[in-house]
Backbone as CSV, one residue per row, in Angstrom:
resi,resn,N_x,N_y,N_z,CA_x,CA_y,CA_z,C_x,C_y,C_z
1,MET,137.871,106.594,140.113,139.147,107.429,139.999,140.176,106.548,139.043
2,ASN,140.547,107.212,138.080,142.104,106.284,137.319,142.874,106.320,137.956
3,ARG,144.224,105.705,137.694,145.027,105.466,138.575,146.615,105.176,137.389
4,PHE,146.193,105.926,136.166,147.333,105.753,135.079,148.416,106.026,135.198
5,THR,149.303,105.078,135.196,150.599,105.394,135.269,151.444,106.143,133.999
6,TYR,152.539,106.619,133.756,152.546,107.180,132.777,153.451,106.119,131.285
7,ASP,153.704,104.783,132.164,154.257,103.498,130.714,152.383,103.438,130.488
8,GLU,151.404,103.595,131.244,150.239,103.347,130.613,149.444,103.656,129.713
9,ILE,149.723,104.988,129.835,149.399,106.088,129.048,149.813,106.017,127.600
10,GLU,149.024,105.857,126.451,149.770,106.468,125.040,149.245,107.471,124.173
11,VAL,150.215,107.692,123.048,149.081,108.743,122.639,147.935,108.353,122.150
12,GLY,146.979,109.452,121.974,145.629,109.153,121.281,144.716,108.835,122.526
13,HIS,145.425,108.319,123.851,144.296,107.774,124.915,143.290,108.956,124.872
14,LYS,142.149,108.320,125.284,140.715,109.612,124.946,140.192,109.367,126.302
15,GLU,139.979,110.007,127.086,138.842,110.017,128.467,137.624,111.156,128.681
16,SER,136.817,110.788,129.148,135.974,112.071,128.671,134.870,112.019,129.838
17,PHE,134.128,112.732,130.829,133.131,112.921,131.442,131.714,113.472,131.454
18,SER,131.032,113.638,131.557,129.697,114.835,131.654,129.217,115.368,132.721
19,VAL,129.031,115.906,133.057,128.861,117.017,134.061,127.620,118.245,133.864
20,ARG,126.331,118.778,135.075,124.836,119.209,134.583,125.570,120.276,135.560
21,VAL,125.804,121.620,134.811,125.861,122.606,136.003,124.682,123.267,136.693
22,ALA,125.240,123.124,137.983,124.098,123.754,138.789,123.985,125.149,139.470
23,GLN,122.813,125.507,139.758,123.034,127.038,140.325,123.435,126.824,141.385
24,GLU,123.591,126.129,142.266,124.379,125.877,143.620,126.095,125.925,143.152
25,ASP,126.602,125.569,142.321,127.847,125.634,141.490,128.106,127.267,141.233
26,MET,127.387,127.502,140.948,127.166,129.516,140.553,127.642,129.968,141.799
27,ASP,126.628,129.902,142.676,126.328,130.026,143.948,127.925,130.038,144.746
28,ARG,128.540,128.993,144.649,129.439,128.460,145.852,130.713,129.177,145.070
29,PHE,131.148,129.389,143.401,131.913,129.737,142.980,132.486,131.526,143.265
30,ARG,130.838,131.739,143.220,130.750,133.333,143.626,131.144,133.555,145.236
31,ALA,131.191,132.223,145.823,131.249,133.186,147.012,132.945,132.699,147.476
32,ILE,133.350,131.721,146.672,134.613,131.406,146.912,135.735,132.555,146.492
33,THR,135.266,132.851,145.147,135.803,133.779,144.220,135.327,135.563,144.588
34,GLY,134.482,135.762,145.116,133.871,136.904,145.561,133.666,137.959,143.957
35,ASP,133.514,137.300,142.790,133.400,137.583,141.434,131.772,137.867,141.375
36,VAL,131.398,139.040,141.504,130.118,139.750,141.212,129.672,140.567,140.513
37,ASN,130.420,140.076,138.981,129.776,140.546,137.601,128.596,140.145,137.573
38,PRO,128.110,141.300,136.965,126.404,141.194,136.925,125.976,140.148,135.865
39,LEU,126.879,140.211,134.798,127.033,139.058,133.587,126.335,137.441,134.097
40,HIS,126.929,137.627,135.348,126.667,135.843,136.259,125.603,135.938,137.124
41,ALA,124.972,137.005,137.493,124.047,137.272,138.485,122.951,137.816,137.903
42,ASP,122.915,138.679,137.431,121.765,139.311,136.869,120.860,138.778,135.342
43,PRO,119.696,138.560,135.403,119.485,137.956,134.034,119.070,139.078,133.331
44,ASP,118.497,139.898,133.878,118.039,141.163,132.431,119.728,141.694,131.945
45,TYR,120.424,142.169,132.895,121.485,142.959,132.637,122.700,141.816,131.346
46,ALA,122.366,140.473,132.108,123.091,139.246,131.016,122.211,139.192,129.345
47,LYS,120.646,139.651,129.493,120.115,139.577,128.272,120.077,141.245,127.335
48,GLU,120.386,141.875,128.750,120.768,143.148,127.406,122.076,143.247,126.707
49,HIS,122.683,141.963,127.482,123.959,142.176,126.282,124.395,140.685,125.616
50,GLY,123.112,140.655,125.196,122.728,139.275,123.998,123.126,137.792,124.510
51,HIS,123.005,137.630,125.872,122.697,136.454,126.316,121.259,135.809,126.640
52,LYS,120.699,134.982,126.589,119.703,134.231,127.003,119.206,134.333,128.667
53,ASP,120.162,134.200,129.305,119.987,134.491,130.544,121.641,134.421,131.023
54,CYS,121.423,134.399,132.848,123.256,134.840,132.882,124.073,134.028,132.765
55,VAL,125.161,133.774,132.501,126.564,132.997,131.737,127.164,132.678,133.004
56,VAL,127.419,131.122,133.003,128.068,130.713,133.816,128.967,131.356,134.101
57,PHE,130.251,131.496,134.953,131.536,131.968,135.229,132.766,131.050,134.166
58,GLY,133.190,131.475,133.365,134.016,130.844,132.178,135.149,129.870,133.198
59,MET,136.095,130.292,134.311,136.296,130.014,134.702,135.917,128.489,135.639
60,LEU,134.262,128.838,135.912,133.984,127.348,136.752,133.950,126.451,135.367
61,THR,133.551,126.461,134.276,133.545,125.635,133.189,135.387,125.091,132.909
62,ALA,135.911,126.086,133.441,137.427,125.374,132.583,138.069,124.827,133.994
63,SER,137.085,125.085,135.510,137.502,124.034,136.704,136.737,122.278,136.289
64,TYR,136.328,122.420,135.409,136.393,120.528,134.818,137.164,120.153,134.114
65,LEU,138.462,121.005,133.810,139.451,120.260,133.065,140.049,120.186,134.492
66,SER,140.219,120.355,135.683,140.813,119.847,136.921,140.598,118.725,137.197
67,THR,139.445,117.994,137.056,138.671,117.186,137.319,138.905,116.150,135.760
68,LEU,139.070,116.811,134.590,138.975,115.807,133.554,141.239,115.340,134.027
69,ALA,142.182,116.156,134.492,143.146,115.714,134.641,143.035,114.480,135.925
70,GLY,142.750,115.648,137.290,142.783,114.336,138.420,142.072,113.329,138.453
71,VAL,140.846,113.330,138.061,140.424,112.084,138.052,140.757,111.216,136.972
72,TYR,140.319,111.621,136.057,140.191,110.749,134.433,141.445,110.366,133.807
73,LEU,142.199,111.434,133.663,143.547,111.299,132.640,144.518,112.304,133.319
74,PRO,145.567,111.719,133.861,145.693,110.499,133.972,144.978,109.733,135.256
75,GLY,144.376,110.824,136.256,144.179,110.764,137.641,144.740,110.907,138.523
76,GLU,144.335,109.988,139.714,145.322,110.036,141.152,146.915,110.246,140.937
77,HIS,147.631,110.218,139.604,149.136,110.629,139.675,149.339,111.764,138.666
78,SER,148.097,112.632,138.518,148.424,113.527,137.934,149.162,115.167,139.125
79,LEU,149.678,116.042,137.794,150.175,117.019,138.856,150.137,118.173,137.549
80,ILE,149.111,119.511,137.253,148.738,120.144,136.280,150.254,120.788,135.955
81,HIS,150.568,121.312,135.331,151.687,122.330,135.045,151.491,123.152,134.438
82,SER,150.285,123.400,133.339,149.990,124.466,132.397,148.435,124.058,132.175
83,VAL,147.923,125.624,131.654,146.664,125.138,130.996,146.971,126.354,130.315
84,LYS,146.284,126.082,128.731,145.972,127.009,128.012,144.379,127.223,127.730
85,THR,143.920,127.978,127.937,142.430,127.780,127.717,141.655,128.832,126.423
86,LYS,140.757,128.465,125.599,140.327,129.236,125.037,138.547,129.121,125.196
87,PHE,137.898,130.125,125.044,136.269,130.243,125.457,135.762,130.328,124.155
88,SER,134.869,129.476,123.669,134.105,129.552,122.243,133.088,129.668,122.524
89,GLY,132.025,130.001,123.565,130.576,129.982,123.912,130.562,130.109,124.971
90,ALA,128.690,130.352,125.233,128.481,130.944,126.528,127.943,129.410,127.001
91,VAL,127.900,129.833,128.540,127.689,128.289,129.359,126.574,129.008,130.502
92,TYR,125.415,128.471,130.146,124.141,128.131,131.117,123.779,127.470,132.507
93,VAL,123.086,128.382,133.175,123.101,127.004,134.404,121.768,126.093,133.767
94,GLY,122.511,124.473,133.852,121.422,123.769,133.263,121.977,122.582,132.471
95,ASP,122.931,123.970,131.710,124.103,122.856,130.577,124.177,121.409,130.890
96,GLU,124.320,120.618,130.314,125.091,119.604,130.931,126.251,119.494,129.584
97,LEU,127.683,119.365,130.228,128.817,119.639,129.309,129.386,118.468,129.394
98,THR,130.075,118.277,128.220,130.676,116.770,127.742,132.529,117.349,128.126
99,VAL,133.199,117.036,128.437,134.540,116.999,128.925,135.422,116.024,128.238
100,GLU,136.291,116.174,127.110,137.016,115.488,126.715,138.396,115.710,126.546
101,GLY,139.300,114.590,126.956,140.756,115.043,126.786,141.245,113.535,125.835
102,THR,142.219,114.113,125.334,143.252,113.098,124.239,144.686,113.447,124.637
103,VAL,145.537,112.389,124.738,146.666,112.847,124.859,147.019,112.761,123.799
104,THR,148.168,113.925,123.168,148.562,114.261,121.765,150.125,113.633,122.051
105,GLU,150.702,114.330,122.777,151.933,113.717,123.412,152.985,113.408,124.803
106,LYS,153.804,112.803,124.787,154.459,112.599,126.004,156.052,112.926,125.485
107,ASN,156.201,113.441,126.969,157.867,113.612,126.612,158.452,112.878,127.648
108,ASP,159.071,111.853,127.933,159.604,110.763,128.660,161.072,111.439,129.649
109,THR,161.583,112.287,129.224,162.659,113.171,129.634,161.989,113.560,131.356
110,PHE,160.669,114.270,131.078,160.240,114.535,132.136,158.817,114.312,132.691
111,GLU,158.578,112.613,132.065,157.092,111.843,132.169,156.032,113.011,132.453
112,LEU,155.736,113.647,131.276,154.898,114.345,131.208,153.907,114.369,129.600
113,ILE,152.530,114.517,129.773,151.724,114.259,128.747,151.227,115.532,128.329
114,ILE,150.864,115.709,127.060,149.945,116.879,126.585,148.744,116.406,126.137
115,VAL,147.523,117.164,127.602,146.318,116.756,126.727,145.271,118.079,126.062
116,LYS,145.200,117.435,124.588,144.127,118.714,124.254,143.096,118.299,124.905
117,ALA,142.181,119.221,125.236,140.740,119.048,126.028,139.759,119.883,124.975
118,VAL,138.608,119.251,125.175,137.443,119.879,124.448,136.244,120.043,125.612
119,ILE,135.609,120.835,125.958,134.092,121.143,126.294,133.003,121.791,125.579
120,ARG,132.097,120.340,125.184,130.539,120.796,124.582,129.436,120.874,125.552
121,ASN,128.721,121.575,125.026,127.544,121.741,125.621,126.822,120.654,124.903
122,ARG,125.333,120.757,125.180,124.472,119.210,125.056,123.906,119.212,123.607
123,ASN,124.248,120.067,123.243,124.044,120.369,121.687,125.600,120.146,120.854
124,GLY,126.542,119.483,121.646,127.739,119.256,120.523,128.240,120.407,120.521
125,GLU,128.009,121.944,120.535,128.918,122.899,120.633,130.115,123.229,121.200
126,LYS,131.379,123.294,120.861,132.172,123.628,121.640,132.690,124.852,122.481
127,VAL,132.304,124.877,123.572,132.339,126.188,124.854,133.985,126.218,125.115
128,CYS,134.810,125.480,124.970,135.739,125.844,125.417,136.914,124.804,125.133
129,LYS,137.970,125.089,124.885,139.019,124.551,124.647,140.322,124.538,124.935
130,ALA,141.134,123.559,125.038,142.423,124.008,125.856,143.417,123.124,125.865
131,GLU,144.360,123.065,126.022,146.178,122.315,126.018,146.279,122.222,127.479
132,LEU,146.464,120.826,128.024,146.882,120.872,129.432,147.952,120.303,129.567
133,GLN,149.093,120.693,130.469,150.466,119.811,130.777,150.710,119.307,131.762
134,VAL,150.526,118.018,131.203,150.226,117.214,132.986,151.524,116.562,133.375
135,GLY,152.255,116.698,134.579,152.885,115.662,134.868,152.385,114.334,135.666
136,LEU,153.075,113.322,135.678,152.847,112.051,136.090,153.706,112.031,137.217
137,ILE,153.148,112.089,138.690,154.129,112.048,140.107,153.578,110.574,140.535
């Protein structure tokens, strides 16, 4: 886990990590949220609607943004204030995702950073992009 302080972070600072989405992640997410939409659980339904298989929950994909802030950028000293997210592609079980964040702005008055994030699949295709406002505590 990173422990960057506000003063150690500069505009342009980048951090990234990779994660493979497992069926167990889907099962746990479904159990926690109660989201039983068939797009995420019924392969036939997903295929009927233009997908190659069940689609990973978008919010499961977006949850890796929490890992980005809480573990990598800035890490231990983070407190997420807001997240603006846009999904641009489907994610499937077994996909390896790369999550990358770049600091684009610092606010000295409130000691917070703006992080532009992108999540890409193994083919380098963007599946999610986001802007996080993260305070440093």
